[in-house]
C-alpha positions as MATLAB code, in Angstrom:
seq = 'XXXXXXXXXXXXXXXXXXXXXXXXXXXXXXXXXXXXXXXXXXXXXXXXXXXXXXXXXXXXXXXXXXXXXXXXXXXXXXXXXXXXXXXXXXXXXXXXXXXXXXXXXXXXXXXXXXXXXXXXXXXXXXXXXXXXXXXXXXXXXXXXXXXXXXXXXXXXXXXXXXXXXXXXXXXXXXXXXXXXXXXXXXXXXXX';
ca = [
      11.911   17.251    5.507;
       8.181   17.546    4.924;
       9.347   16.092    1.580;
      11.060   13.156    2.677;
       7.938   12.190    4.560;
       5.761   12.679    2.281;
       7.874   10.939    0.053;
       8.186    7.593    2.768;
       4.243    7.410    2.697;
       3.530    7.550   -0.806;
       6.747    5.118   -0.689;
       5.397    2.965    1.240;
       1.420    3.074   -0.638;
       3.295    2.776   -3.704;
       4.311   -0.325   -2.312;
       1.557   -1.894   -0.777;
      -0.332   -0.799   -4.058;
       1.977   -3.079   -6.909;
       1.996   -5.979   -5.128;
      -1.673   -6.097   -3.967;
      -2.548   -5.185   -7.386;
       0.629   -7.207   -9.755;
       0.852   -3.774  -10.968;
       3.937   -2.600  -13.090;
       4.450    0.949  -12.875;
       4.232    2.824   -9.991;
       0.416    3.800   -9.114;
       0.886    6.328   -7.074;
       2.565   10.461   -7.740;
       3.690   13.227   -4.839;
       1.705   15.368   -6.464;
      -0.446   18.322   -6.765;
      -3.628   18.279   -8.773;
      -3.797   20.894  -10.887;
      -0.607   23.599  -12.148;
      -0.857   27.740  -10.849;
      -2.082   27.489  -14.722;
      -5.528   25.738  -13.730;
      -4.616   22.937  -16.167;
      -4.065   19.725  -14.988;
      -1.044   18.507  -13.457;
       1.033   16.227  -15.930;
       1.093   12.642  -14.666;
      -2.340   12.244  -12.635;
      -3.902   10.715  -15.048;
      -4.830    7.558  -13.581;
      -3.183    8.149   -9.987;
      -3.448    8.142   -6.308;
      -2.153   11.066   -6.017;
      -0.586   12.321   -2.768;
      -0.436   16.332   -1.409;
       0.084   18.368    1.187;
      -3.018   20.350    1.966;
      -1.650   23.044    5.124;
       1.927   22.602    6.865;
       0.493   23.382   10.714;
       2.325   23.592   14.163;
       1.863   20.711   17.164;
      -0.361   22.342   20.193;
       0.638   19.247   22.477;
       3.153   20.377   24.942;
       6.296   21.311   25.052;
       8.503   18.196   25.360;
      11.286   18.146   27.586;
      14.578   17.948   25.785;
      17.675   15.839   28.294;
      20.958   17.032   27.678;
      23.442   14.076   26.216;
      26.071   15.319   27.416;
      27.343   17.084   30.207;
      31.329   19.213   30.579;
      30.315   18.741   33.831;
      30.081   22.733   34.682;
      27.638   23.211   31.403;
      25.191   21.970   29.948;
      24.968   22.771   25.491;
      21.445   24.273   24.960;
      20.245   23.748   20.829;
      16.459   25.048   20.211;
      13.838   22.765   20.978;
      12.521   20.575   18.368;
       9.859   21.528   16.152;
       6.612   19.031   15.749;
       4.698   19.934   12.611;
       1.710   18.246   12.080;
       0.552   17.552    8.025;
      -2.427   16.891    6.156;
      -2.042   15.448    3.948;
      -4.897   14.235    1.367;
      -4.531   11.164   -1.099;
      -6.909   10.752   -4.469;
      -8.610    9.259   -6.234;
      -7.569   10.754  -10.310;
      -9.626    8.237  -11.798;
     -12.134    9.091  -14.799;
     -15.258    7.749  -16.968;
     -15.054    4.022  -16.682;
     -11.657    3.435  -14.390;
     -13.961    5.253  -11.551;
     -14.542    1.616  -10.129;
     -11.001    1.821  -10.262;
     -10.790    5.424   -8.155;
     -13.117    3.579   -5.260;
     -11.142    0.351   -4.831;
      -7.738    2.515   -4.380;
      -8.757    4.784   -2.188;
     -10.693    1.776   -0.413;
      -7.331   -0.409   -0.585;
      -4.949    2.813    1.034;
      -7.741    3.381    3.581;
      -6.989   -0.521    4.541;
      -3.132    0.533    3.954;
      -3.065    3.656    6.392;
      -5.759    1.640    8.624;
      -3.068   -1.466    9.231;
       1.156    0.990    9.646;
      -0.175    4.367   11.021;
       2.574    4.187   12.773;
       5.954    5.041   10.646;
       9.352    4.913   13.129;
      12.989    3.540   12.703;
      12.083    0.174   14.095;
       9.668   -0.357   11.751;
      10.725    1.426    8.923;
      13.861    1.800    8.869;
      14.534    3.774    5.496;
      12.571    6.839    7.397;
      14.824    9.171    7.594;
      17.291    9.702   10.597;
      15.585   13.654   11.433;
      11.867   12.482   11.829;
      11.375   10.546   14.848;
       8.635    8.601   14.085;
       5.088    9.547   11.605;
       1.638    9.102   12.579;
      -1.770    8.793   11.395;
      -4.880    9.354   11.358;
      -7.765   10.066    9.086;
      -9.142   13.655    9.221;
     -12.984   14.142    9.267;
     -14.410   16.826    6.795;
     -17.709   18.443    6.223;
     -19.989   18.911    3.536;
     -18.945   22.025    4.063;
     -15.231   22.284    5.096;
     -14.668   19.146    2.355;
     -16.349   21.382   -0.434;
     -14.152   25.060    0.418;
     -10.865   22.492    0.272;
     -11.607   21.459   -3.006;
     -12.329   24.462   -4.825;
      -9.236   25.953   -2.666;
      -7.399   23.957   -5.208;
      -8.977   24.098   -7.975;
     -10.202   21.060   -9.267;
     -13.915   18.439   -8.742;
     -13.702   16.363   -5.868;
     -12.702   13.123   -5.904;
     -12.285   10.157   -3.937;
     -10.008   10.954   -1.446;
      -8.920   10.923    2.313;
      -6.931   13.147    4.732;
      -4.853   12.486    6.399;
      -3.405   14.786   10.143;
      -0.010   13.192    9.779;
       2.593   14.248   13.125;
       4.587   13.771   14.688;
       7.206   15.697   12.780;
      10.322   16.690   13.981;
      12.844   18.854   13.321;
      16.130   20.091   14.919;
      18.743   21.185   14.274;
      20.712   20.306   16.747;
      23.114   24.159   16.432;
      24.012   24.327   19.364;
      23.013   27.904   20.450;
      24.077   28.324   24.271;
      26.288   26.794   26.836;
      23.502   26.759   30.510;
      25.571   26.363   33.892;
      24.293   23.236   35.471;
      23.083   24.131   39.061;
      23.638   21.552   41.702;
      21.474   20.502   44.852;
      21.180   23.979   45.826;
      19.691   22.592   49.937;
      23.765   21.488   49.263;
      25.064   24.538   50.049;
      23.195   25.924   52.243;
      24.559   23.056   55.229;
      27.121   24.715   57.423;
];
């Protein structure tokens, strides 16, 4: 499911960049910047690279799930969905004389996601049915946090923007129990 969320964001950004710059090939890729051995990942040169830097449980309060069907006496109970926040980095990997291109593409990515910070099934029908919606917010990093992040990533700083992508909803829809329905307890006390 995480892959579907990231693929949707990268695909939408890629379509936008191809359209506004009249490009014949894809400019957005989903990839690590460097491989585990420290070498530059293949196919990321002169590309906008999209990758996940962190996955965390959403800290918003528990959302009440209302059951859809009742058989008259029991309500099917399933595990509540899990809501996650993804931290997704978009980095412009253009070097040397192409550095102005990096700035152009990262600026365009910021503009695109400022205009399109919400993806749901009404706006984006191709959104995976297991995902309720995606909401993007820019994450501000201090210089120290940015230095730590890029050091952890194993690369040198690139023009980039980090987004918090919320809410990815996982719902197994697996029934784990049948809960008895409690009718109005006061009605049984009348008498």
